[in-house]
C-alpha positions in Angstrom: -7.4 -14.2 -46.1 -5.1 -17.1 -45.4 -2.8 -16.6 -42.4 0.3 -18.8 -42.2 2.5 -19.4 -39.3 5.9 -20.1 -41.0 8.6 -22.4 -39.6 11.8 -21.1 -38.2 13.8 -19.3 -40.9 11.1 -19.6 -43.5 10.0 -16.6 -45.6 6.7 -15.9 -47.4 8.0 -15.1 -50.8 6.0 -14.3 -53.9 7.0 -17.6 -55.3 5.6 -19.5 -52.3 2.4 -17.5 -52.5 2.0 -18.4 -56.1 2.7 -22.1 -55.4 0.1 -22.1 -52.6 -2.5 -20.3 -54.8 -1.9 -22.8 -57.6 -2.1 -25.8 -55.3 -5.4 -24.5 -53.9 -6.8 -23.8 -57.3 -6.0 -27.2 -58.7 -6.6 -29.4 -55.7 -9.7 -27.6 -54.4 -11.2 -25.0 -56.7 -10.6 -21.5 -57.9 -13.3 -20.4 -55.5 -11.1 -21.3 -52.6 -8.0 -19.2 -53.6 -7.6 -16.6 -50.9 -7.6 -12.9 -51.6 -4.4 -12.5 -49.6 -1.9 -14.8 -48.0 -0.2 -13.3 -45.0 2.4 -14.5 -42.5 1.6 -14.2 -38.9 3.7 -14.9 -35.8 1.1 -17.2 -34.2 -2.4 -18.6 -34.7 -4.8 -18.2 -31.7 -5.9 -21.5 -30.2 -8.3 -22.4 -27.3 -7.0 -24.4 -24.4 -8.5 -27.5 -26.1 -6.4 -26.9 -29.2 -9.0 -25.5 -31.6 -8.2 -22.6 -33.9 -10.0 -19.4 -33.0 -11.2 -18.0 -36.3 -14.3 -16.0 -35.4 -12.5 -13.8 -33.0 -9.9 -13.0 -35.6 -12.5 -12.3 -38.2 -14.3 -9.9 -35.8 -11.1 -8.1 -35.0 -10.3 -7.6 -38.6 -13.8 -6.5 -39.4 -13.8 -4.0 -36.6 -16.7 -5.7 -34.8 -14.9 -5.9 -31.4 -12.4 -7.5 -29.2 -12.3 -11.2 -28.4 -14.2 -12.2 -25.4 -13.3 -14.9 -22.8 -9.6 -14.6 -23.2 -9.3 -17.1 -20.3 -10.2 -19.8 -22.8 -7.3 -18.8 -25.1 -4.0 -20.6 -24.9 -2.1 -17.8 -26.4 -4.0 -14.5 -26.1 -0.9 -12.4 -26.8 -1.1 -13.3 -30.5 -4.2 -11.1 -30.9 -1.9 -8.1 -30.8 -0.7 -8.9 -34.3 -4.2 -9.0 -35.7 -5.2 -5.8 -33.9 -2.5 -3.8 -35.6 -2.8 -5.5 -39.0 -3.4 -3.2 -42.0 -5.2 -5.3 -44.6 -3.9 -4.9 -48.2 -7.4 -4.3 -49.6 
């Protein structure tokens, strides 16, 4: 799954999804094309500015809540991932 934080007023349209998939397919490889591209309000980051990917993966897999929320710059963004219903 590829999560995108879109700019102000931007929409994730089918056309944009196709453009992204095509760019990934040609510039990287077909293996890297995500199964789904979803817009999200925010991406979780640590206080040091690193993306928090494992905690999101664990939430989506049902393996548990993120730990050490004190190290997260924007812990409120996990609410979106908690309620997310995956398309597959």
